PQR file with spaces between the fields and no chain letter, atoms N, CA, C, O and H, PARSE charges and radii, in Angstrom:
ATOM       1  N    MET     1      60.081   39.300   53.843 -0.4000 1.5000
ATOM       2  CA   MET     1      61.225   38.538   53.317 -0.0000 2.0000
ATOM       3  C    MET     1      61.033   37.044   53.583  0.5500 1.7000
ATOM       4  O    MET     1      61.719   36.200   53.005 -0.5500 1.4000
ATOM       5  N    ASN     2      60.100   36.744   54.455 -0.4000 1.5000
ATOM       6  CA   ASN     2      59.868   35.344   54.795 -0.0000 2.0000
ATOM       7  C    ASN     2      58.838   34.748   53.854  0.5500 1.7000
ATOM       8  O    ASN     2      57.655   35.086   53.912 -0.5500 1.4000
ATOM       9  H    ASN     2      59.542   37.429   54.924  0.4000 1.0000
ATOM      10  N    ARG     3      59.299   33.855   52.983 -0.4000 1.5000
ATOM      11  CA   ARG     3      58.376   33.198   52.058 -0.0000 2.0000
ATOM      12  C    ARG     3      58.126   31.768   52.526  0.5500 1.7000
ATOM      13  O    ARG     3      59.036   30.940   52.482 -0.5500 1.4000
ATOM      14  H    ARG     3      60.260   33.580   52.936  0.4000 1.0000
ATOM      15  N    PRO     4      56.919   31.467   52.968 -0.5600 1.5000
ATOM      16  CA   PRO     4      56.636   30.112   53.460  0.2800 2.0000
ATOM      17  C    PRO     4      56.683   29.084   52.344  0.5500 1.7000
ATOM      18  O    PRO     4      56.323   29.376   51.204 -0.5500 1.4000
ATOM      19  N    HIS     5      57.126   27.889   52.675 -0.4000 1.5000
ATOM      20  CA   HIS     5      57.150   26.749   51.756 -0.0000 2.0000
ATOM      21  C    HIS     5      58.077   26.977   50.570  0.5500 1.7000
ATOM      22  O    HIS     5      57.892   26.363   49.520 -0.5500 1.4000
ATOM      23  H    HIS     5      57.419   27.652   53.602  0.4000 1.0000
ATOM      24  N    GLU     6      59.064   27.840   50.717 -0.4000 1.5000
ATOM      25  CA   GLU     6      59.966   28.069   49.582 -0.0000 2.0000
ATOM      26  C    GLU     6      61.093   27.040   49.588  0.5500 1.7000
ATOM      27  O    GLU     6      61.260   26.283   48.632 -0.5500 1.4000
ATOM      28  H    GLU     6      59.215   28.339   51.571  0.4000 1.0000
ATOM      29  N    HIS     7      61.860   27.022   50.671 -0.4000 1.5000
ATOM      30  CA   HIS     7      63.002   26.106   50.715 -0.0000 2.0000
ATOM      31  C    HIS     7      62.852   25.120   51.867  0.5500 1.7000
ATOM      32  O    HIS     7      63.841   24.669   52.445 -0.5500 1.4000
ATOM      33  H    HIS     7      61.724   27.637   51.447  0.4000 1.0000
ATOM      34  N    THR     8      61.623   24.795   52.190 -0.4000 1.5000
ATOM      35  CA   THR     8      61.415   23.900   53.331 -0.0000 2.0000
ATOM      36  C    THR     8      61.875   22.490   53.012  0.5500 1.7000
ATOM      37  O    THR     8      62.246   21.749   53.922 -0.5500 1.4000
ATOM      38  H    THR     8      60.819   25.161   51.721  0.4000 1.0000
ATOM      39  N    HIS     9      61.861   22.097   51.739 -0.4000 1.5000
ATOM      40  CA   HIS     9      62.244   20.736   51.380 -0.0000 2.0000
ATOM      41  C    HIS     9      63.740   20.613   51.137  0.5500 1.7000
ATOM      42  O    HIS     9      64.243   19.515   50.896 -0.5500 1.4000
ATOM      43  H    HIS     9      61.560   22.699   50.999  0.4000 1.0000
ATOM      44  N    ILE    10      64.456   21.736   51.198 -0.4000 1.5000
ATOM      45  CA   ILE    10      65.901   21.701   50.979 -0.0000 2.0000
ATOM      46  C    ILE    10      66.598   22.026   52.298  0.5500 1.7000
ATOM      47  O    ILE    10      66.557   23.173   52.744 -0.5500 1.4000
ATOM      48  H    ILE    10      64.048   22.628   51.393  0.4000 1.0000
ATOM      49  N    PRO    11      67.229   21.051   52.924 -0.5600 1.5000
ATOM      50  CA   PRO    11      67.907   21.303   54.197  0.2800 2.0000
ATOM      51  C    PRO    11      69.132   22.186   54.003  0.5500 1.7000
ATOM      52  O    PRO    11      69.744   22.190   52.935 -0.5500 1.4000
ATOM      53  N    ALA    12      69.482   22.934   55.042 -0.4000 1.5000
ATOM      54  CA   ALA    12      70.638   23.822   54.955 -0.0000 2.0000
ATOM      55  C    ALA    12      71.923   23.004   54.851  0.5500 1.7000
ATOM      56  O    ALA    12      72.835   23.343   54.096 -0.5500 1.4000
ATOM      57  H    ALA    12      68.984   22.931   55.909  0.4000 1.0000
ATOM      58  N    ALA    13      71.974   21.925   55.622 -0.4000 1.5000
ATOM      59  CA   ALA    13      73.145   21.056   55.584 -0.0000 2.0000
ATOM      60  C    ALA    13      73.022   20.083   54.419  0.5500 1.7000
ATOM      61  O    ALA    13      71.915   19.799   53.963 -0.5500 1.4000
ATOM      62  H    ALA    13      71.233   21.650   56.235  0.4000 1.0000
ATOM      63  N    PRO    14      74.146   19.571   53.937 -0.5600 1.5000
ATOM      64  CA   PRO    14      74.094   18.554   52.881  0.2800 2.0000
ATOM      65  C    PRO    14      73.291   17.347   53.346  0.5500 1.7000
ATOM      66  O    PRO    14      73.327   16.981   54.521 -0.5500 1.4000
ATOM      67  N    GLN    15      72.570   16.734   52.420 -0.4000 1.5000
ATOM      68  CA   GLN    15      71.740   15.593   52.779 -0.0000 2.0000
ATOM      69  C    GLN    15      72.599   14.375   53.085  0.5500 1.7000
ATOM      70  O    GLN    15      73.642   14.152   52.470 -0.5500 1.4000
ATOM      71  H    GLN    15      72.541   17.030   51.466  0.4000 1.0000
ATOM      72  N    THR    16      72.141   13.608   54.035 -0.4000 1.5000
ATOM      73  CA   THR    16      72.810   12.338   54.310 -0.0000 2.0000
ATOM      74  C    THR    16      72.339   11.320   53.281  0.5500 1.7000
ATOM      75  O    THR    16      71.265   11.474   52.701 -0.5500 1.4000
ATOM      76  H    THR    16      71.294   13.789   54.535  0.4000 1.0000
ATOM      77  N    PRO    17      73.136   10.280   53.050 -0.5600 1.5000
ATOM      78  CA   PRO    17      72.708    9.235   52.102  0.2800 2.0000
ATOM      79  C    PRO    17      71.348    8.651   52.471  0.5500 1.7000
ATOM      80  O    PRO    17      70.566    8.286   51.593 -0.5500 1.4000
ATOM      81  N    GLU    18      71.066    8.562   53.781 -0.4000 1.5000
ATOM      82  CA   GLU    18      69.782    8.016   54.206 -0.0000 2.0000
ATOM      83  C    GLU    18      68.645    8.916   53.737  0.5500 1.7000
ATOM      84  O    GLU    18      67.605    8.426   53.296 -0.5500 1.4000
ATOM      85  H    GLU    18      71.701    8.859   54.494  0.4000 1.0000
ATOM      86  N    GLN    19      68.841   10.240   53.832 -0.4000 1.5000
ATOM      87  CA   GLN    19      67.798   11.162   53.394 -0.0000 2.0000
ATOM      88  C    GLN    19      67.589   11.068   51.895  0.5500 1.7000
ATOM      89  O    GLN    19      66.456   11.072   51.413 -0.5500 1.4000
ATOM      90  H    GLN    19      69.686   10.637   54.190  0.4000 1.0000
ATOM      91  N    VAL    20      68.695   10.984   51.158 -0.4000 1.5000
ATOM      92  CA   VAL    20      68.598   10.900   49.701 -0.0000 2.0000
ATOM      93  C    VAL    20      67.880    9.618   49.295  0.5500 1.7000
ATOM      94  O    VAL    20      66.997    9.636   48.437 -0.5500 1.4000
ATOM      95  H    VAL    20      69.615   10.981   51.549  0.4000 1.0000
ATOM      96  N    LEU    21      68.263    8.509   49.915 -0.4000 1.5000
ATOM      97  CA   LEU    21      67.624    7.233   49.594 -0.0000 2.0000
ATOM      98  C    LEU    21      66.151    7.269   49.973  0.5500 1.7000
ATOM      99  O    LEU    21      65.308    6.732   49.255 -0.5500 1.4000
ATOM     100  H    LEU    21      68.981    8.494   50.611  0.4000 1.0000
ATOM     101  N    GLY    22      65.840    7.899   51.097 -0.4000 1.5000
ATOM     102  CA   GLY    22      64.447    8.000   51.526 -0.0000 2.0000
ATOM     103  C    GLY    22      63.619    8.768   50.514  0.5500 1.7000
ATOM     104  O    GLY    22      62.499    8.373   50.193 -0.5500 1.4000
ATOM     105  H    GLY    22      66.525    8.336   51.681  0.4000 1.0000
ATOM     106  N    GLU    23      64.174    9.881   50.005 -0.4000 1.5000
ATOM     107  CA   GLU    23      63.440   10.673   49.024 -0.0000 2.0000
ATOM     108  C    GLU    23      63.287    9.899   47.723  0.5500 1.7000
ATOM     109  O    GLU    23      62.221    9.919   47.107 -0.5500 1.4000
ATOM     110  H    GLU    23      65.085   10.202   50.266  0.4000 1.0000
ATOM     111  N    ARG    24      64.346    9.220   47.306 -0.4000 1.5000
ATOM     112  CA   ARG    24      64.269    8.446   46.067 -0.0000 2.0000
ATOM     113  C    ARG    24      63.237    7.332   46.197  0.5500 1.7000
ATOM     114  O    ARG    24      62.492    7.054   45.257 -0.5500 1.4000
ATOM     115  H    ARG    24      65.211    9.204   47.807  0.4000 1.0000
ATOM     116  N    PHE    25      63.198    6.698   47.363 -0.4000 1.5000
ATOM     117  CA   PHE    25      62.235    5.624   47.573 -0.0000 2.0000
ATOM     118  C    PHE    25      60.814    6.175   47.542  0.5500 1.7000
ATOM     119  O    PHE    25      59.918    5.579   46.946 -0.5500 1.4000
ATOM     120  H    PHE    25      63.804    6.924   48.126  0.4000 1.0000
ATOM     121  N    ALA    26      60.620    7.327   48.195 -0.4000 1.5000
ATOM     122  CA   ALA    26      59.283    7.921   48.237 -0.0000 2.0000
ATOM     123  C    ALA    26      58.818    8.285   46.833  0.5500 1.7000
ATOM     124  O    ALA    26      57.654    8.087   46.485 -0.5500 1.4000
ATOM     125  H    ALA    26      61.349    7.811   48.679  0.4000 1.0000
ATOM     126  N    ARG    27      59.741    8.820   46.025 -0.4000 1.5000
ATOM     127  CA   ARG    27      59.367    9.196   44.659 -0.0000 2.0000
ATOM     128  C    ARG    27      59.220    7.968   43.775  0.5500 1.7000
ATOM     129  O    ARG    27      58.380    7.947   42.876 -0.5500 1.4000
ATOM     130  H    ARG    27      60.687    8.980   46.308  0.4000 1.0000
ATOM     131  N    GLY    28      60.025    6.949   44.023 -0.4000 1.5000
ATOM     132  CA   GLY    28      60.072    5.819   43.109 -0.0000 2.0000
ATOM     133  C    GLY    28      59.046    4.733   43.382  0.5500 1.7000
ATOM     134  O    GLY    28      58.820    3.861   42.544 -0.5500 1.4000
ATOM     135  H    GLY    28      60.707    6.966   44.754  0.4000 1.0000
ATOM     136  N    GLU    29      58.424    4.784   44.559 -0.4000 1.5000
ATOM     137  CA   GLU    29      57.510    3.694   44.898 -0.0000 2.0000
ATOM     138  C    GLU    29      56.319    3.652   43.946  0.5500 1.7000
ATOM     139  O    GLU    29      55.910    2.582   43.496 -0.5500 1.4000
ATOM     140  H    GLU    29      58.608    5.492   45.241  0.4000 1.0000
ATOM     141  N    GLU    30      55.768    4.827   43.643 -0.4000 1.5000
ATOM     142  CA   GLU    30      54.621    4.854   42.740 -0.0000 2.0000
ATOM     143  C    GLU    30      55.015    4.384   41.345  0.5500 1.7000
ATOM     144  O    GLU    30      54.292    3.622   40.703 -0.5500 1.4000
ATOM     145  H    GLU    30      56.101    5.697   44.008  0.4000 1.0000
ATOM     146  N    GLU    31      56.176    4.854   40.889 -0.4000 1.5000
ATOM     147  CA   GLU    31      56.658    4.438   39.565 -0.0000 2.0000
ATOM     148  C    GLU    31      56.922    2.933   39.552  0.5500 1.7000
ATOM     149  O    GLU    31      56.627    2.252   38.570 -0.5500 1.4000
ATOM     150  H    GLU    31      56.763    5.473   41.411  0.4000 1.0000
ATOM     151  N    TYR    32      57.476    2.426   40.645 -0.4000 1.5000
ATOM     152  CA   TYR    32      57.742    0.991   40.747 -0.0000 2.0000
ATOM     153  C    TYR    32      56.440    0.199   40.632  0.5500 1.7000
ATOM     154  O    TYR    32      56.384   -0.807   39.926 -0.5500 1.4000
ATOM     155  H    TYR    32      57.715    2.980   41.442  0.4000 1.0000
ATOM     156  N    ARG    33      55.402    0.650   41.322 -0.4000 1.5000
ATOM     157  CA   ARG    33      54.125   -0.059   41.263 -0.0000 2.0000
ATOM     158  C    ARG    33      53.523    0.021   39.875  0.5500 1.7000
ATOM     159  O    ARG    33      52.925   -0.940   39.391 -0.5500 1.4000
ATOM     160  H    ARG    33      55.448    1.468   41.896  0.4000 1.0000
ATOM     161  N    ARG    34      53.686    1.196   39.224 -0.4000 1.5000
ATOM     162  CA   ARG    34      53.155    1.335   37.866 -0.0000 2.0000
ATOM     163  C    ARG    34      53.840    0.344   36.927  0.5500 1.7000
ATOM     164  O    ARG    34      53.187   -0.313   36.117 -0.5500 1.4000
ATOM     165  H    ARG    34      54.171    1.976   39.618  0.4000 1.0000
ATOM     166  N    ARG    35      55.155    0.247   37.046 -0.4000 1.5000
ATOM     167  CA   ARG    35      55.889   -0.674   36.172 -0.0000 2.0000
ATOM     168  C    ARG    35      55.528   -2.121   36.491  0.5500 1.7000
ATOM     169  O    ARG    35      55.406   -2.950   35.590 -0.5500 1.4000
ATOM     170  H    ARG    35      55.686    0.781   37.705  0.4000 1.0000
ATOM     171  N    LEU    36      55.360   -2.417   37.771 -0.4000 1.5000
ATOM     172  CA   LEU    36      54.997   -3.770   38.161 -0.0000 2.0000
ATOM     173  C    LEU    36      53.625   -4.126   37.593  0.5500 1.7000
ATOM     174  O    LEU    36      53.426   -5.222   37.069 -0.5500 1.4000
ATOM     175  H    LEU    36      55.459   -1.744   38.503  0.4000 1.0000
ATOM     176  N    ASN    37      52.680   -3.190   37.699 -0.4000 1.5000
ATOM     177  CA   ASN    37      51.351   -3.424   37.144 -0.0000 2.0000
ATOM     178  C    ASN    37      51.421   -3.599   35.641  0.5500 1.7000
ATOM     179  O    ASN    37      50.731   -4.448   35.078 -0.5500 1.4000
ATOM     180  H    ASN    37      52.841   -2.299   38.124  0.4000 1.0000
ATOM     181  N    ALA    38      52.247   -2.803   34.993 -0.4000 1.5000
ATOM     182  CA   ALA    38      52.380   -2.897   33.535 -0.0000 2.0000
ATOM     183  C    ALA    38      52.978   -4.253   33.154  0.5500 1.7000
ATOM     184  O    ALA    38      52.572   -4.867   32.168 -0.5500 1.4000
ATOM     185  H    ALA    38      52.808   -2.113   35.451  0.4000 1.0000
ATOM     186  N    LEU    39      53.942   -4.706   33.947 -0.4000 1.5000
ATOM     187  CA   LEU    39      54.554   -6.005   33.669 -0.0000 2.0000
ATOM     188  C    LEU    39      53.526   -7.122   33.782  0.5500 1.7000
ATOM     189  O    LEU    39      53.473   -8.022   32.943 -0.5500 1.4000
ATOM     190  H    LEU    39      54.272   -4.207   34.748  0.4000 1.0000
ATOM     191  N    HIS    40      52.710   -7.051   34.830 -0.4000 1.5000
ATOM     192  CA   HIS    40      51.714   -8.100   35.035 -0.0000 2.0000
ATOM     193  C    HIS    40      50.572   -7.980   34.039  0.5500 1.7000
ATOM     194  O    HIS    40      50.037   -8.986   33.574 -0.5500 1.4000
ATOM     195  H    HIS    40      52.753   -6.320   35.511  0.4000 1.0000
ATOM     196  N    ALA    41      50.201   -6.753   33.712 -0.4000 1.5000
ATOM     197  CA   ALA    41      49.055   -6.546   32.829 -0.0000 2.0000
ATOM     198  C    ALA    41      49.418   -6.839   31.377  0.5500 1.7000
ATOM     199  O    ALA    41      48.598   -7.355   30.619 -0.5500 1.4000
ATOM     200  H    ALA    41      50.635   -5.935   34.090  0.4000 1.0000
ATOM     201  N    GLY    42      50.656   -6.506   30.993 -0.4000 1.5000
ATOM     202  CA   GLY    42      51.066   -6.669   29.601 -0.0000 2.0000
ATOM     203  C    GLY    42      50.825   -8.060   29.040  0.5500 1.7000
ATOM     204  O    GLY    42      49.996   -8.220   28.144 -0.5500 1.4000
ATOM     205  H    GLY    42      51.322   -6.086   31.609  0.4000 1.0000
ATOM     206  N    PRO    43      51.528   -9.076   29.543 -0.5600 1.5000
ATOM     207  CA   PRO    43      51.389  -10.424   28.974  0.2800 2.0000
ATOM     208  C    PRO    43      50.004  -11.018   29.212  0.5500 1.7000
ATOM     209  O    PRO    43      49.548  -11.851   28.428 -0.5500 1.4000
ATOM     210  N    LEU    44      49.326  -10.600   30.289 -0.4000 1.5000
ATOM     211  CA   LEU    44      48.062  -11.234   30.644 -0.0000 2.0000
ATOM     212  C    LEU    44      46.886  -10.685   29.852  0.5500 1.7000
ATOM     213  O    LEU    44      45.856  -11.348   29.731 -0.5500 1.4000
ATOM     214  H    LEU    44      49.696   -9.923   30.925  0.4000 1.0000
ATOM     215  N    THR    45      47.030   -9.474   29.310 -0.4000 1.5000
ATOM     216  CA   THR    45      45.888   -8.865   28.625 -0.0000 2.0000
ATOM     217  C    THR    45      46.140   -8.776   27.130  0.5500 1.7000
ATOM     218  O    THR    45      45.955   -7.724   26.518 -0.5500 1.4000
ATOM     219  H    THR    45      47.867   -8.936   29.409  0.4000 1.0000
ATOM     220  N    LYS    46      46.560   -9.881   26.554 -0.4000 1.5000
ATOM     221  CA   LYS    46      46.755   -9.885   25.101 -0.0000 2.0000
ATOM     222  C    LYS    46      45.401   -9.950   24.402  0.5500 1.7000
ATOM     223  O    LYS    46      44.511  -10.668   24.859 -0.5500 1.4000
ATOM     224  H    LYS    46      46.710  -10.735   27.051  0.4000 1.0000
ATOM     225  N    PRO    47      45.226   -9.220   23.310 -0.5600 1.5000
ATOM     226  CA   PRO    47      43.957   -9.251   22.585  0.2800 2.0000
ATOM     227  C    PRO    47      43.718  -10.609   21.927  0.5500 1.7000
ATOM     228  O    PRO    47      42.693  -10.807   21.275 -0.5500 1.4000
């Protein structure tokens, strides 16, 4: 009945705002860098 890694990322208690923000930041950092690179690359690499 014990399935490892099934609900390990979901805490039993409701998440605190700090946990939610931490997860959003962790997920969003890569996307943020991608957008930042796209912003810098876009105008600078005109054909």
